C-alpha positions as CSV (number, residue, x, y, z in Angstrom):
1,X,102.0,115.3,105.4
2,X,102.5,111.7,104.2
3,X,104.2,111.7,100.8
4,X,103.1,109.0,98.4
5,X,105.6,106.4,97.3
6,X,107.0,106.3,94.7
7,X,107.4,110.0,94.7
8,X,105.3,111.8,92.0
9,X,103.4,115.0,91.3
10,X,99.6,114.8,91.9
11,X,96.8,116.1,89.8
12,X,96.9,119.4,91.7
13,X,100.5,120.0,90.5
14,X,101.9,119.4,94.0
15,X,103.7,116.5,95.7
16,X,101.3,113.6,95.8
17,X,100.2,112.5,99.3
18,X,98.5,109.5,100.7
19,X,96.8,108.6,104.0
20,X,96.2,105.7,106.4
21,X,96.7,102.1,105.3
22,X,98.0,103.1,101.9
23,X,100.9,105.1,103.5
24,X,101.8,102.1,105.7
25,X,101.9,99.9,102.6
26,X,104.2,102.4,101.0
27,X,106.5,102.4,104.1
28,X,106.7,98.6,104.0
29,X,107.6,98.6,100.3
30,X,110.4,101.2,101.0
31,X,111.9,99.0,103.8
32,X,111.7,95.8,101.7
33,X,113.2,97.2,98.5
34,X,115.9,99.6,99.8
35,X,119.4,98.1,100.1
36,X,121.4,99.0,103.2
37,X,123.9,101.7,102.3
38,X,121.5,103.2,99.7
39,X,120.4,106.1,101.9
40,X,123.2,108.5,102.9
41,X,121.7,109.6,106.2
42,X,120.5,106.1,107.2
43,X,123.1,103.7,106.0
44,X,121.5,100.7,107.8
45,X,118.0,101.3,106.5
46,X,116.5,98.6,104.3
47,X,116.4,94.8,104.1
48,X,118.9,93.8,101.4
49,X,116.2,91.7,99.9
50,X,117.0,92.6,96.2
51,X,120.5,91.3,96.6
52,X,119.2,87.8,97.3
53,X,117.6,87.6,93.9
54,X,121.0,86.8,92.4
55,X,121.7,83.9,94.8
56,X,120.8,80.3,94.0
57,X,117.3,79.3,94.9
58,X,117.3,77.0,98.0
59,X,115.6,76.4,101.3
60,X,118.4,78.2,103.1
61,X,117.9,81.2,100.9
62,X,114.2,81.3,101.5
63,X,114.8,81.1,105.3
64,X,117.4,83.9,105.1
65,X,115.0,86.1,103.0
66,X,112.2,85.6,105.5
67,X,114.4,86.4,108.4
68,X,115.7,89.5,106.6
69,X,112.1,90.7,105.8
70,X,110.8,90.1,109.4
71,X,113.9,91.7,111.0
72,X,114.0,94.8,108.9
73,X,110.2,95.4,109.2
74,X,110.4,94.9,113.0
75,X,113.4,97.3,113.2
76,X,112.1,100.1,111.1
77,X,108.3,99.8,111.4
78,X,107.9,97.9,114.7
79,X,106.0,100.7,116.4
80,X,103.5,100.9,113.5
81,X,102.9,97.3,112.6
82,X,103.3,93.7,114.0
83,X,104.4,91.3,111.3
84,X,102.3,88.1,111.5
85,X,104.0,86.2,108.7
86,X,105.9,86.8,105.5
87,X,106.8,84.7,102.5
88,X,109.4,85.4,99.8
89,X,109.3,83.7,96.3
90,X,112.1,84.0,93.8
91,X,111.0,82.8,90.4
92,X,113.3,83.5,87.4
93,X,114.0,87.2,87.7
94,X,110.9,88.1,89.7
95,X,110.8,88.5,93.5
96,X,107.4,88.3,95.2
97,X,107.0,89.2,98.9
98,X,103.8,88.7,100.8
99,X,103.5,90.2,104.2
100,X,100.7,89.7,106.7
101,X,100.6,92.3,109.5
102,X,98.5,93.9,112.1
103,X,98.3,97.7,112.3
104,X,99.1,98.5,116.0
105,X,96.8,101.6,116.5
106,X,93.7,99.9,115.0
107,X,94.5,96.2,115.6
108,X,93.3,95.7,112.0
109,X,94.9,92.7,110.1
110,X,96.2,93.5,106.6
111,X,98.1,91.7,103.9
112,X,100.3,93.2,101.2
113,X,101.9,91.6,98.1
114,X,104.9,93.2,96.4
115,X,106.4,92.1,93.1
116,X,109.7,93.3,91.7
117,X,111.4,92.2,88.5
118,X,115.2,92.7,88.1
């Protein structure tokens, strides 16, 4: 069973589930927007990306954010996806992450865009 993210109850009154590519996208979103230390049983899980929103915008920050995204996705989802490229934009209080990846089992290229306001 692949639980939908964010967690919610489906129309049947049970835990909502998802399948295939939508589940992979949910997994990527969880890795990107979970801060290390946030999960008790996996204290190193996540990318720490949301903490970078409060730093000054610079080329160095953009490079650090891209390395953080690529490294955490490779560590936690490396057996499921191969990250081709990623970009991180910090405008005002909004963080936009675009990830281009290949699904390993089907060799299908995908792109996902995530937007978070803090």
